[in-house]
N, C-alpha and C positions, 0 to 999 in steps of 0.2 A: 520309144518314146524317155526321154530324158525330162527328167525334171529337180530348177535349182533351186536350192530349197534356201530362203534367206535366213538369217538367227537373228531374235532380238531380243528383248531383257523388259520384263512385268517386275515388278513388284508386290510382293503376295503381303499381307499377312501370314502369321506364323498359323494362326489357325484354319484360313482358307486353302494353305498351301500343301498342309496337313490331309484337309480332307479331299482335298485332290489326288492329291497321291495316291489316298486310300482308295477313291473310288476309282481309278486308274487300275489301280493293281486287281481291284474286282471284278475287273472286266478283262482283268489280263491283256495291258498294253502300256504303254511305258505314258509317258506322266508326258512327253511333247505333242505322241499321237495322243489318248485322249483328250489334250487344247484343241490342237487340230482339229476332232473330230467335233468337239462344240462347236469351234466358230465355225463350219461350215454346217455344221444343223443351223445353227442360227442362223447365216445369212441366207441358207437356198432354201428355207423357208421349212423346212424336213422336222425340225423339230413339232415346229406348228402343228405342223398338220398329221403327227407322231399326237400329238396331244388333244389336239381338234379327235383324232381317230377315237382315243383310250377317256378322253368322254361321252363320245358317241354310246361305245360300246356298255357305261355305267349309267350311262343317260336309258339303255334300254337291258340290259341286266345287273341292273340294283338290288332291286329285290329280293332276284334269284340268289344272289349273291351274299348276302347278308344275312338269309336264309339258307343260305348251306352252309357262311362264318356258325352261325350261331348251334346247330347243327352237328358244327364237328367239336365246339364249344360246349353243349349238352354234357358230354362222357365227365368233361372236365368241374363241371360246376359242382357235381353232386359224392358224394362220399363217399369214395372208395371201400369196399371190406375189411379189414385188419388196417386200413389207414391210422394214422397217430394222431391221434386228438387235437 
């Protein structure tokens, strides 16, 4: 299967460009592939479906996750023996 890619030019604010490049690096993608995936996810409904699934998960298990986070943070809320005042 042969794919013919088209080239385009996009103008972005410097901070937006840097944030996009950082997000691409975090996902181990080159910037072009990152932008391509964002467009595909947005235009096919995949992003919306993923966000809806995440919201359902939070709605169903949010109280458990909040409790777990509180339990994990508790040891750090208490003074540790020998800790500087």
